[in-house]
C-alpha positions in Angstrom: -52.0 -14.4 234.1 -48.9 -16.3 235.1 -48.9 -20.0 234.3 -46.0 -21.3 236.4 -46.7 -24.2 234.1 -49.4 -25.6 236.4 -52.2 -23.6 234.8 -52.0 -25.3 231.5 -51.8 -28.7 233.0 -54.8 -28.2 235.2 -56.8 -26.3 232.7 -56.4 -28.7 229.8 -55.2 -32.1 230.9 -54.9 -33.0 227.2 -58.3 -31.5 226.3 -59.7 -28.0 225.6 -62.6 -26.3 224.0 -61.8 -26.0 220.3 -63.6 -22.7 220.2 -60.7 -21.2 222.1 -58.4 -21.7 219.1 -60.0 -20.0 216.2 -57.5 -18.7 213.6 -57.9 -16.6 210.5 -56.4 -18.8 207.9 -56.2 -18.1 204.1 -59.3 -15.9 204.4 -61.4 -18.5 206.2 -62.1 -18.9 209.9 -61.0 -22.4 210.8 -61.6 -24.2 214.0 -59.1 -26.9 214.8 -60.9 -30.2 215.4 -60.8 -31.6 219.0 -58.6 -34.6 218.3 -56.1 -32.5 216.3 -56.0 -29.9 219.1 -55.3 -32.6 221.7 -52.3 -34.0 219.8 -50.8 -30.7 218.6 -51.3 -29.3 222.1 -49.6 -32.3 223.7 -46.3 -30.8 222.8 -47.1 -27.9 225.0 -48.3 -30.1 227.8 -44.9 -31.8 227.8 -43.2 -28.4 227.6 -45.0 -27.2 230.6 -44.3 -30.3 232.6 -40.6 -29.6 231.9 -41.1 -26.0 232.9 -42.8 -27.0 236.1 -40.0 -29.4 237.0 -37.4 -26.7 236.3 -39.2 -24.1 238.4 -39.8 -26.5 241.3 -36.2 -27.6 241.4 -34.7 -24.2 240.6 -31.7 -25.9 239.1 -28.6 -24.1 240.3 -30.4 -20.9 240.7 -30.4 -19.8 244.3 -27.7 -19.5 246.9 -25.7 -22.6 247.6 -27.0 -25.3 245.3 -28.8 -28.1 247.1 -26.5 -31.0 246.4 -28.2 -32.9 249.2 -31.6 -34.6 248.9 -33.5 -35.9 251.9 -36.1 -38.7 251.5 -37.1 -38.6 255.1 -37.1 -36.3 258.1 -34.5 -38.5 259.9 -32.0 -38.1 257.1 -32.4 -34.4 257.3 -32.1 -34.5 261.1 -28.9 -36.4 260.9 -27.3 -33.8 258.6 -28.7 -31.0 260.8 -27.0 -32.5 263.9 -23.8 -32.9 262.0 -23.5 -29.6 260.2 -26.0 -27.1 261.4 -26.5 -27.6 265.2 -22.7 -27.5 265.8 -22.5 -24.3 263.7 -25.3 -22.6 265.7 -23.7 -23.5 269.0 -20.3 -22.2 267.8 -21.5 -18.9 266.2 -25.0 -18.1 267.1 -26.6 -19.2 270.4 -24.6 -16.9 272.6 -26.9 -14.1 271.3 -29.8 -16.2 270.0 -30.3 -18.8 272.7 -32.6 -19.4 275.6 -30.6 -17.2 277.9 -30.2 -14.3 275.6 -32.6 -13.5 272.7 -31.6 -10.7 270.3 -32.6 -9.6 266.8 -36.2 -10.5 265.8 -36.4 -12.1 269.4 -35.1 -15.3 267.8 -34.0 -18.4 269.9 -32.3 -20.6 267.4 -32.2 -23.5 269.9 -36.0 -23.8 269.7 -36.3 -23.3 265.9 -37.6 -26.6 264.6 -35.3 -28.1 262.0 -38.3 -30.1 260.6 -39.8 -27.6 258.1 -42.4 -30.0 256.9 -44.2 -30.6 260.2 -43.8 -27.0 261.4 -43.9 -23.4 260.2 -40.2 -22.8 260.8 -39.3 -22.5 257.1 -39.7 -18.7 256.9 -37.5 -18.2 259.9 -34.9 -20.6 258.4 -35.0 -18.6 255.2 -34.3 -15.4 257.1 -31.4 -17.0 259.1 -29.8 -18.3 255.8 -30.1 -14.9 254.2 -28.4 -13.2 257.1 -25.6 -15.7 257.0 -25.2 -15.5 253.3 -25.1 -11.7 253.2 -22.5 -11.7 256.0 -24.8 -9.7 258.3 -24.5 -12.4 260.9 -22.5 -13.1 263.0 -21.7 -9.5 263.8 -18.4 -8.0 262.5 -17.1 -8.1 266.1 -17.4 -11.9 266.3 -15.1 -14.5 264.7 -16.1 -15.2 261.1 -17.4 -18.7 260.1 -15.4 -20.7 257.7 -16.8 -20.6 254.1 -17.1 -24.4 254.2 -19.3 -24.1 257.3 -21.6 -21.6 255.6 -21.9 -23.8 252.5 -22.9 -26.8 254.7 -25.6 -24.8 256.5 -27.0 -23.5 253.2 -26.9 -27.0 251.6 -28.9 -28.5 254.5 -31.4 -25.6 254.6 -32.2 -25.8 250.8 -32.5 -29.6 250.8 -34.8 -29.6 253.9 -36.9 -26.8 252.4 -37.3 -28.8 249.3 -38.2 -32.0 251.2 -40.9 -29.9 253.0 -42.3 -28.8 249.7 -41.5 -25.2 250.5 -38.4 -24.4 248.6 -36.9 -21.0 249.5 -37.7 -18.2 247.1 -36.1 -14.8 246.9 -36.8 -11.6 245.0 -34.6 -11.6 241.8 -33.0 -14.9 242.7 -30.8 -14.9 239.7 -29.2 -11.6 241.0 -27.8 -13.4 244.0 -24.9 -15.3 242.4 -22.4 -13.5 244.6 -23.9 -15.3 247.6 -21.5 -18.2 247.1 -18.3 -17.1 249.1 -15.6 -16.2 246.7 -13.0 -18.3 248.5 -15.1 -21.4 248.1 -14.9 -21.1 244.3 -11.2 -20.1 244.1 -9.5 -22.2 246.7 -7.3 -24.7 244.8 -6.7 -26.8 247.9 -10.4 -27.5 248.5 -12.4 -28.0 245.3 -16.0 -29.1 245.9 -17.3 -31.9 243.7 -19.2 -31.0 240.5 -22.9 -30.5 241.1 -24.4 -29.0 238.0 -27.9 -30.4 237.3 -29.8 -30.8 234.1 -30.7 -27.5 232.4 -34.0 -26.5 230.8 -34.2 -22.9 229.4 -36.6 -21.2 227.2 -34.9 -20.0 224.0 -34.2 -16.3 224.0 -36.3 -13.8 222.0 -33.3 -13.3 219.7 -33.0 -17.0 219.0 -36.7 -17.3 218.4 -36.7 -14.4 216.0 -33.8 -16.0 214.0 -35.6 -19.3 214.1 -38.9 -18.0 212.7 -37.0 -15.8 210.2 -35.2 -18.8 208.8 -38.5 -20.6 208.3 -40.6 -17.7 207.0 -38.6 -14.6 206.4 -40.4 -11.3 207.0 -43.7 -13.1 207.2 -46.5 -10.8 208.3 -48.3 -11.8 211.5 -45.5 -13.5 213.3 -45.1 -11.9 216.7 -42.5 -12.3 219.4 -44.0 -14.4 222.2 -41.1 -14.1 224.6 -39.6 -11.2 226.5 -36.7 -10.9 228.9 -37.2 -10.9 232.6 -35.8 -7.5 233.7 -34.7 -8.4 237.2 -31.9 -10.7 236.1 -28.3 -9.7 235.8 -28.2 -11.4 232.4 -31.4 -11.5 230.3 -31.1 -15.1 229.0 -31.2 -16.8 232.4 -33.8 -18.3 234.7 -36.2 -21.3 234.8 -38.6 -21.3 231.9 -41.9 -19.7 232.5 -45.0 -19.8 230.2 -48.3 -18.0 230.3 -51.5 -18.1 228.3 -50.6 -15.3 225.8 -47.2 -16.9 225.2 -48.6 -20.3 224.4 -51.4 -18.8 222.2 -48.8 -16.8 220.3 -46.6 -19.8 219.7 -49.5 -21.7 218.3 -50.5 -18.9 216.0 -47.0 -18.3 214.8 -46.6 -22.0 214.0 -49.8 -21.9 211.8 -48.7 -18.7 210.1 -45.2 -20.2 209.3 -46.7 -23.4 207.9 -49.2 -21.5 205.8 -46.4 -19.5 204.3 -44.3 -22.6 203.9 -47.1 -24.5 202.1 -48.6 -21.6 200.1 -49.6 -22.9 196.7 -52.3 -22.8 194.0 -53.7 -25.5 191.7 -53.2 -25.0 188.0 -54.3 -27.7 185.6 -54.7 -30.1 188.4 -51.0 -29.6 189.4 -49.7 -28.1 192.7 -47.8 -24.9 192.1 -45.7 -23.6 195.0 -42.3 -23.0 196.4 -42.0 -26.0 198.8 -40.1 -29.2 198.9 -41.5 -32.0 196.7 -42.0 -34.2 199.7 -44.5 -31.7 201.1 -46.2 -30.5 197.9 -47.2 -34.1 197.2 -49.6 -33.9 200.2 -51.7 -31.2 198.5 -52.4 -33.2 195.3 -56.1 -32.6 194.7 -56.4 -35.7 192.6 -55.6 -38.2 195.4 -55.2 -38.4 199.1 -51.6 -38.9 200.3 -50.4 -42.4 201.1 -48.8 -43.4 204.4 -45.4 -43.4 202.7 -45.9 -39.9 201.3 -47.0 -38.7 204.7 -43.9 -40.2 206.3 -41.6 -38.6 203.7 -43.2 -35.2 204.3 -42.8 -35.5 208.1 -39.2 -36.5 207.7 -38.6 -33.4 205.5 -40.4 -31.1 208.0 -38.3 -32.4 210.9 -35.2 -31.7 208.8 -36.3 -28.2 208.0 -37.5 -27.2 211.5 -35.5 -29.3 213.9 -32.5 -30.2 211.7 -32.8 -33.9 212.5 -34.6 -37.0 211.4 -37.7 -38.1 213.4 -37.4 -41.2 215.4 -39.4 -44.3 214.4 -41.9 -43.6 217.2 -42.3 -40.0 216.0 -42.9 -41.1 212.4 -45.6 -43.5 213.5 -47.2 -40.9 215.8 -47.2 -38.0 213.2 -48.4 -40.2 210.4 -51.3 -41.3 212.6 -52.0 -37.7 213.5 -52.0 -36.6 209.9 -54.4 -39.3 208.9 -56.8 -38.3 211.7 -56.5 -34.6 211.0 -57.2 -35.1 207.3 -60.3 -37.2 208.1 -61.7 -34.6 210.5 -60.6 -31.3 209.0 -59.9 -32.0 205.3 -56.8 -32.4 203.3 -55.3 -28.9 203.3 -56.1 -28.0 206.9 -55.2 -31.5 208.3 -51.8 -31.5 206.6 -51.0 -27.9 207.8 -51.9 -28.5 211.4 -49.8 -31.7 211.5 -46.8 -29.9 210.0 -47.4 -27.1 212.5 -47.1 -29.6 215.4 -43.4 -30.0 214.5 -42.9 -26.4 215.4 -44.4 -27.0 218.8 -42.0 -29.8 219.7 -40.3 -28.9 223.0 -36.8 -28.6 221.4 -38.2 -25.8 219.1 -39.1 -23.7 222.2 -36.6 -24.8 224.9 -32.9 -25.4 225.3 -32.9 -28.8 227.0 -29.4 -29.8 228.2 -30.0 -32.9 230.1 -27.2 -35.2 229.3 -27.4 -38.9 228.2 -25.6 -42.1 228.7 -24.0 -43.9 231.6 -22.6 -41.8 234.4 -18.8 -41.8 234.6 -16.7 -42.5 237.7 -17.5 -39.1 239.1 -21.2 -39.7 238.6 -21.5 -37.2 235.7 -23.3 -37.6 232.4 -22.1 -35.8 229.3 -24.4 -33.8 227.1 -25.4 -35.6 223.9 -23.5 -34.5 220.8 -26.6 -32.8 219.4 -27.1 -31.0 222.8 -23.5 -29.8 222.6 -23.9 -28.6 219.0 -27.0 -26.5 219.9 -25.4 -25.2 223.2 -22.3 -24.1 221.3 -24.3 -22.4 218.5 -26.5 -20.6 221.0 -23.5 -19.6 223.1 -22.0 -17.5 220.3 -24.8 -16.9 217.8 -28.6 -16.6 217.8 -28.9 -19.2 215.1 -29.1 -23.0 215.0 -25.9 -25.0 214.5 -24.3 -24.7 211.1 -23.6 -27.7 208.9 -20.0 -28.2 210.2 -21.2 -28.2 213.8 -23.9 -30.7 213.1 -21.5 -32.9 211.1 -19.1 -32.8 214.1 -22.0 -33.9 216.3 -22.8 -36.8 213.9 -19.3 -38.1 213.4 -18.0 -38.0 216.9 -16.2 -34.7 216.7 -17.9 -33.4 219.9 -17.2 -36.6 221.9 -14.1 -35.1 223.6 -13.3 -31.8 225.3 -10.6 -31.2 222.7 -13.0 -31.7 219.9 -15.4 -29.2 221.4 -12.6 -26.7 221.9 -11.6 -27.1 218.2 -15.2 -26.3 217.1 -15.3 -23.3 219.5 -12.0 -22.0 218.1 -13.3 -22.5 214.5 -16.4 -20.4 215.3 -14.4 -17.7 217.1 -12.0 -17.3 214.2 -14.6 -17.4 211.5 -15.0 -13.9 210.0 -18.2 -15.0 208.3 -20.0 -16.2 211.4 -21.8 -13.5 213.2 -21.3 -13.8 217.0 -23.6 -11.2 218.6 -23.7 -12.9 222.0 -20.1 -11.9 222.8 -20.8 -8.2 222.5 -24.2 -8.8 224.2 -22.3 -10.2 227.2 -20.4 -6.9 227.7 -23.5 -4.9 227.1 -25.4 -6.8 229.8 -22.4 -7.0 232.2 -21.6 -3.3 232.1 -25.3 -2.4 231.4 -24.2 0.7 229.5 -26.9 0.1 226.9 -29.5 1.1 229.5 -28.5 4.7 228.7 -31.2 4.6 226.0 -33.8 4.0 228.7 -32.9 7.0 230.9 -35.1 9.9 229.9 -33.4 13.3 230.4 -35.7 16.2 231.3 -36.1 19.0 228.9 -34.3 21.5 231.0 -31.3 19.3 231.3 -31.4 18.4 227.6 -31.4 22.1 226.7 -28.3 22.5 228.9 -26.7 19.8 226.8 -28.3 19.7 223.3 -25.6 17.4 222.2 -26.9 14.5 224.3 -27.8 11.5 222.1 -28.0 8.3 224.2 -28.1 5.8 221.3 -24.9 7.3 219.8 -23.2 7.0 223.2 -24.1 3.4 223.4 -22.9 2.7 219.8 -19.6 4.4 220.7 -19.1 2.1 223.6 -20.0 -0.9 221.5 -17.3 0.0 219.1 -14.8 0.5 221.8 -15.6 -3.0 223.2 -15.2 -4.5 219.8 -11.9 -2.8 219.3 -10.6 -4.2 222.6 -11.9 -7.7 221.7 -10.2 -7.5 218.3 -6.9 -6.9 220.0 -7.7 -9.6 222.5 -5.0 -8.7 225.1 -5.7 -7.9 228.7 -9.3 -7.4 227.8 -10.8 -6.6 231.2 -7.9 -4.4 232.2 -8.3 -2.4 228.9 -12.0 -2.2 229.4 -11.4 -0.7 232.9 -8.5 1.7 232.1 -8.4 2.7 228.4 -8.6 6.4 227.7 -9.4 5.7 224.0 -12.9 6.4 222.8 -15.1 6.6 219.8 -17.1 9.8 219.3 -20.4 9.6 217.3 -18.7 6.8 215.5 -21.5 6.2 213.0 -22.5 9.8 212.3 -19.4 12.0 212.9 -18.2 12.1 209.3 -21.6 12.7 207.9 -22.4 15.5 210.4 -19.0 17.1 209.9 -19.5 17.2 206.1 -23.0 18.6 206.5 -21.7 21.3 208.9 -19.0 22.3 206.5 -21.4 22.6 203.6 -24.0 24.4 205.7 -21.3 26.9 207.0 -20.0 27.5 203.5 -23.6 28.3 202.4 -24.1 30.5 205.4 -21.0 32.5 204.7 -21.9 32.9 201.0 -25.4 34.2 201.8 -24.0 36.5 204.5 -21.7 38.2 202.0 -24.6 38.7 199.6 -27.0 40.1 202.2 -25.4 41.0 205.6 -28.5 42.7 206.9 -30.5 39.5 206.6 -28.4 37.9 209.3 -27.9 40.9 211.6 -30.1 39.5 214.4 -29.5 35.8 213.7 -27.0 33.4 215.2 -25.7 30.6 213.1 -26.6 27.1 214.4 -24.8 24.2 212.8 -26.9 21.2 211.8 -26.8 18.0 213.8 -26.2 17.3 217.4 -22.8 18.2 219.0 -22.4 14.7 220.5 -18.6 15.4 221.0 -19.5 17.7 223.9 -20.3 14.6 226.0 -16.6 13.6 225.7 -15.3 17.1 226.5 -14.3 17.8 222.9 -14.8 21.0 220.8 -15.5 19.2 217.5 -15.8 15.8 216.0 -12.4 14.1 215.8 -10.9 13.4 212.4 -9.5 10.0 213.4 -11.2 7.4 215.6 -10.7 6.2 218.2 -9.5 9.3 219.8 -7.3 9.5 222.9 -8.9 11.5 225.6 -7.0 13.0 228.6 -5.9 10.2 230.9 -6.9 12.1 234.0 -10.4 12.5 232.6 -11.3 9.1 231.1 -10.4 5.6 232.3 -12.4 2.7 230.8 -16.1 1.8 230.4 -17.1 3.2 233.8 -16.1 6.7 232.6 -17.7 6.4 229.2 -20.7 8.8 228.9 -23.0 5.8 228.0 -22.2 4.0 231.3 -22.5 7.2 233.4 -25.9 8.1 231.8 -27.1 4.5 232.2 -26.4 4.8 236.0 -28.0 8.2 236.4 -31.6 9.6 236.8 -33.4 12.1 234.6 -32.1 14.9 236.7 -28.9 13.8 238.5 -26.3 11.2 239.1 -27.3 8.0 240.9 -24.3 7.4 243.1 -26.0 4.6 245.0 -26.6 2.6 241.8 -23.1 3.2 240.6 -21.6 2.0 243.9 -23.9 -1.0 243.9 -22.7 -1.9 240.4 -19.1 -1.8 241.4 -19.7 -3.7 244.6 -21.5 -6.5 242.8 -20.0 -6.7 239.3 -16.4 -6.1 240.1 -15.8 -6.8 243.8 -18.2 -9.8 243.9 -20.0 -8.9 247.2 -23.7 -8.8 247.9 -25.7 -5.7 248.6 -28.9 -6.5 250.6 -32.3 -5.6 249.1 -33.8 -2.3 250.3 -36.2 -3.1 253.2 -39.8 -2.4 252.3 -40.1 -0.1 255.3 -37.5 2.3 253.9 -38.4 5.3 251.8 -35.2 5.3 249.7 -35.2 9.0 248.8 -32.6 11.6 249.3 -33.7 14.9 250.7 -34.8 17.6 248.2 -32.1 20.1 249.2 -30.7 21.6 245.9 -28.5 24.0 247.9 -26.4 21.0 249.0 -24.0 18.8 247.0 -24.9 15.2 246.4 -22.4 14.0 249.0 -24.0 16.3 251.5 -27.5 15.0 250.7 -26.3 11.5 251.0 -25.2 12.1 254.6 -28.7 10.8 255.6 -27.6 7.3 254.6 -25.0 7.3 257.3 -27.6 6.7 260.0 -27.0 3.3 261.7 -30.1 1.6 260.1 -29.0 2.7 256.6 -25.3 2.5 256.9 -25.0 -1.2 257.1 -25.9 -1.3 253.4 -24.8 2.1 252.2 -21.2 1.6 253.5 -21.0 -1.0 250.7 -21.9 1.6 248.0 -21.4 5.2 248.8 -17.6 5.5 249.1 -17.2 3.4 245.9 -19.3 5.9 243.9 -18.0 9.2 245.1 -15.0 9.3 242.7 -17.5 9.1 239.8 -19.0 12.4 240.9 -16.2 13.7 238.7 -18.9 13.4 235.9 -22.4 15.0 235.6 -25.5 13.0 234.8 -24.8 13.4 231.0 -21.3 11.9 231.5 -19.4 15.1 231.1 -16.2 15.6 233.0 -16.3 18.4 235.5 -14.3 19.8 238.4 -17.2 21.7 240.1 -20.7 20.8 241.1 -23.6 23.2 240.8 -25.8 23.9 243.8 -28.6 26.4 244.4 -27.4 29.7 245.9 -30.3 30.3 248.4 -29.2 33.8 249.2 -28.6 35.0 245.7 -31.8 33.3 244.5 -33.8 35.2 247.2 -32.4 38.5 246.0 -32.9 37.6 242.3 -36.2 39.4 241.8 -37.6 41.5 239.0 -39.1 45.0 239.2 -42.5 43.5 240.2 -40.9 41.7 243.1 -41.3 38.3 241.5 -38.5 35.7 241.4 -36.3 36.0 238.3 -35.2 32.4 238.6 -32.7 30.3 240.5 -29.1 31.4 240.8 -26.6 28.5 240.9 -23.3 28.4 242.7 -20.3 26.3 241.6 -18.8 24.2 244.4 -15.5 22.4 244.1 -16.0 18.6 243.8 -14.8 16.1 246.5 -14.1 12.9 244.6 -12.4 11.1 247.5 -13.6 7.5 248.1 -12.8 4.3 249.8 -12.6 0.6 248.8 -13.6 -1.4 252.0 -15.5 -4.5 253.2 -14.3 -6.6 250.3 -12.6 -9.4 252.0 -9.4 -8.7 250.1 -6.9 -6.5 251.9 -4.8 -5.9 248.8 -7.8 -4.0 247.2 -8.8 -2.0 250.2 -7.8 1.6 250.8 -8.5 5.3 250.1 -9.1 6.5 246.5 -8.7 10.0 245.2 -10.3 10.1 241.8 -11.9 7.9 239.1 -8.6 7.0 237.3 -7.1 5.9 240.6 -10.2 3.8 241.3 -10.1 2.1 237.9 -6.4 1.5 238.0 -6.7 -0.3 241.4 -9.6 -2.4 240.3 -8.1 -3.4 237.0 -4.9 -4.6 238.7 -6.8 -6.9 241.1 -6.9 -10.7 240.7 -10.2 -10.8 242.6 -11.8 -8.4 240.2 -10.6 -10.6 237.3 -12.1 -13.7 239.0 -15.4 -12.0 239.6 -15.5 -11.1 235.9 -14.9 -14.8 235.2 -17.8 -15.7 237.5 -20.1 -13.4 235.6 -18.9 -14.9 232.3 -19.8 -18.3 233.6 -23.3 -17.1 234.6 -23.9 -15.6 231.2 -22.9 -18.6 229.2 -24.5 -21.2 231.4 -27.7 -19.3 231.9 -27.5 -19.8 235.7 -25.6 -18.8 238.8 -22.5 -20.6 239.7 -22.6 -23.2 242.4 -19.8 -24.6 244.7 -19.4 -27.5 242.2 -18.3 -25.0 239.5 -15.1 -24.2 241.4 -12.9 -26.4 239.2 -14.3 -24.9 236.0 -14.0 -21.3 237.3 -10.4 -21.9 238.3 -9.5 -23.5 234.9 -11.2 -20.6 233.0 -9.4 -18.0 235.0 -6.1 -19.8 234.6 -6.5 -19.9 230.8 -7.4 -16.2 230.7 -4.4 -15.3 232.8 -1.9 -17.6 230.9 -3.1 -16.2 227.6 -2.4 -12.6 228.6 -6.0 -11.8 229.2 -7.5 -13.2 226.0 -11.3 -13.2 225.8 -11.2 -15.9 223.1 -9.2 -18.1 225.4 -11.7 -17.5 228.3 -14.7 -18.4 226.1 -13.0 -21.4 224.5 -12.1 -22.8 228.0 -15.5 -22.0 229.4 -17.4 -23.7 226.5 -15.3 -26.9 226.8 -15.4 -26.9 230.6 -16.9 -29.5 232.9 -19.7 -27.1 233.9 -20.7 -26.5 230.3 -20.5 -30.1 229.0 -21.6 -32.3 232.0 -24.6 -32.7 234.2 -25.2 -34.6 237.4 -28.4 -36.7 237.2 -31.1 -35.5 239.6 -31.0 -38.9 241.3 -27.4 -38.4 242.3 -27.7 -34.8 243.5 
């Protein structure tokens, strides 16, 4: 059941029934003593307090970030009169006032701005969403200034928080585009920095690497974390814990420590592969002294947390170990105390809070150690290397230039694995979801060469090639006609086929009659058919026809990822382009809408989608349909085509056998219509008619806005949160660095990881 952090605090309050925590340990069933449980579990109480704080504050997670904070209702009312009331009079009350009430029968002049003493919060949330999505005021009315919209949102979020009813939205982390683009990229009006302290649970990948470093391939360690599927990027969101997660973390800690301290006693001596400081604690001839306990605790902190314990931590852990040994015995008491180090909050969460005195702008800089971990986790799944920790210790991370040097070192190091860079592109384009799209048997039989994992691996390799060249990265990703084809298996399959065919011909010559009624079937899947080829290429990457392929969105992996089991999913494809490249917001599907196209196989997809042009549907579908139609150039396996198959009703009705039963459907080829439109963007230079996929990709790739939206997504990924107005300066500097470097991804990352948004925080008291 969901914790939302509060369950653990209310359920335990520093105590629990020890019977709840029985673990199988070295063949014995051990029950952790009550006092030991309390102290070990205290780390999790602290973790959940942090989690609760992060969830309640929703730091930089939803809409315009609340850089206002109201202590009283009068403070809120003053800001309301200044920013909101004037806005409503100017833009809203002509239709939503006492004389004229439209839409939800809403009179905004009577809507109470005090959300604490009234029930107006839900209505204000609806108003804010309509404004944010651009649904109100109507298109026929003058548009509000972006600064006006931000001011209304800032007040609404701050007042909702004062009322103890902060606004929540479905998939809040998907709403990053709700900040108007011009607010973030207007160099003449840059909002002040507003990024608050950040608390994030470590990712499953980081946790796996962490436990693998401590106890490689140890049986019994299970992954306690999973990604939240509704987020644009997986490693985002406020930390959330539940009972199974906390139980698994506790059990993993015990398993790791048991493996770490595995030993046997021979001739009265401790035999085991562990540091001397720790092995001393298991001496059967004598109980460990306070000094020996302290040395062991220092060593465990170095191993697990890569730092020395503070004086207070030494005192606390020595006291804990003494008590545990008294109550549970030497071996068990030592192990549970060492396990407590793995339950420290910094072993489970990324806490980027900042330290020190605020500067003239009111900002505090992340501590050097926080920066070291943030940089390591930005590019890798592992803890900081020795050089990064040394830089943190000797002042090498005290300046932005020092941080940039470390980032450059890491980016240029061929030995350092940097999986999070490729992961960004996987999650941004979402082409890896092709593996999750199940293709029905009938469709698969029509294309036996379909192999989703190979398609994803091919696109991975293409992204890596473009990153290696590091020039106009986004433009290349959107326009290249180069492709890898079954990159990992092509050579092997081709060799197998040559050998199999030679064997077939040899046997055919020996005994032709044996093969009279048999058709030769080559081994392996014909994956190349997905790319429109007749065989595996000899050299990779291969150049495909420029009129057939243009960038990632025409790669079979992306097309399959944005399809269904049976057909293309034009709506999802259009939504992706609208949000990920154009930076607009597509409203959620109303719960009253049955979002299904009619089951009319005799019609083309475009004809079936005509139902979405009804007034109630079109306000959303106008943002998606016309963007996706050019991609109808490909079928749901990602194969290029010039015709679409529909059911021929008349021919099917006539297609009967001698018994008068249907002999099956008869299909009819219909010429494709791939014409589309780019509209409703807010950038006239982008808008206009489109004839085919290559034309669409070329226009998008040449757009500065698309490039800036790409930078916005990069910031979200590497900060683990949505951008806020206060990130404008960072976004503009990142985009400038990317453009001045000729579209270098390394330059983008280096500037981002040494930016104000990455390195600084605003204390909560100043937000």
